[in-house]
N, C-alpha and C positions, 0 to 999 in steps of 0.2 A: 468371742465371735459366735454368731448364730448361723446355723445352716438354714437353707430355705425352708425346711420343715419345721423350724422353730426350736429344734433341739440344740443344745449347746455342743459345740465341737471342741475337742481338745487338740490344740495345735502342738505338734512335736517341738520340744525345745531345741533350738539350734545351738550347737556347741561351736563357739568361735575358738578356733585355734590361734593363739597368738603367734605371729610370725616373728622370729628372732631377727632383730635389727643389729647389723654389725657396724663397727666404728667407721669403716670405709664408706658407708652409705651416708653418714652424717657429718663427717669431718670437713674442714676447709682444706681444699687441695692446693690452691695457689698461695703458697707460703713464701714469705719474704725471709731471706737469710741475711746474716751478718757474719763477717770473718773475725776471728779472734784478735787479729792484729789491728783492727779498726779502733778509732778513739771512741770514747763514750759520747762525745759531742756528735760525732757522725751517726752513731747508733741511735741516739735520742732524736736526731733530726729525721732519720728514717722512720722511727716510730710515729713521730708527729705527721710526717708526710703520708704514711700509709694508714694512719689511725689504728695502730695496733699497740698492745701493751706487752707483747711477748714476741721475742725473736729467737728462733733456733740459731745456734752458732755452729758454723761448719767450716772445715778446711778441706784440703784435697783428700783426706782419709775418710771424711764423712762428718757426722754429727759429733761435736766435741763438748757442747754445753748448751745452756739456754740463758737468755737475758730477759728480765722483765723490767718494767718501769719501777717496780718496787725495789729490785736489786740496785738500780741506779740511785734511788733515793737513800736507801739504808746503807749501802756499801760504799757509795761515792760522795753524794751530796752531803749527807749528815757528818761524815768525818772530814769534810773539806778537801776532798781530792779534786785535782784540776781535770775537768772534762776534756780539755784539749790535749792533755798528755797521757791520761790514764787510758789503758787499752781495755777492750772488752774482756780479754782473757784475764785481766787483773781482778775482775769482780764477778764474772759469770758463774753460774751454778754448773759445776762439773759432774756432780752426782745426779745424773739425768734420770728423771722418772718418766717413763713412756709406756705406751701400749702398742699393740699390733692392730693393723687395719682389719684383720679378720676376727677380732675378739667381739664378743657379744656386748652390745652397748650398755645394757642395764648393769652388768657386772663392773664395767669400767667406771660408770657413773658412781656406783656404790663405793668403789675404791677411791675415786677422786674425793668424794665427800668425806670418807673416813680419814684421808690424808690432808684435808682442807686445801685441795688444789683447785684452781680455777681453769687451768689449761694443761694439756699434755701434748708432747710430741708424739706423732703416730709413725710407726715404722712398719715396713713389710717384713716378712720372715727372713729376708736377706740383710736385715738391719739397715735398709735404706729409708731415709725420711720420705714419707708419702703425704704428710699433712700435719695439721694441728687440730685438736678437738678441744672445745671449750664448753663450759656449762651452758652458754648461750646456744650452742649447736644442739645440745640435748633438749633444751626447752623448745627450740624451734621445731623439733620432731616429736613433741608431746611426751618426753620422758622426764 
């Protein structure tokens, strides 16, 4: 840049401070749930209706598992289980991997990548389900 006198002006470099983005800012909040006693047929029909591949499984006590389309294929369809009689609780993942809504997004994404996860349940610090975060959510926010 040149000043009116023709001399070169040195502009001060602006230091951009990156603002920490938290999971609660990028997660999907309107989460559909399924109960553990429901049949796989019912759960799969909900997935189709809602166009989702991941359902948190909850009962009166709270989050008890997760169910993915992949769970249904590998744990029920491949071994020939009957979707009309097999319960969600029979094949759901009970070792739940989750994050908290106040966690820093980049750290959660790094953990998801290292664990090869596409989606995570999001809890608040009182262990209540508040949403789901997916890799698509991160991409939508430029992460």
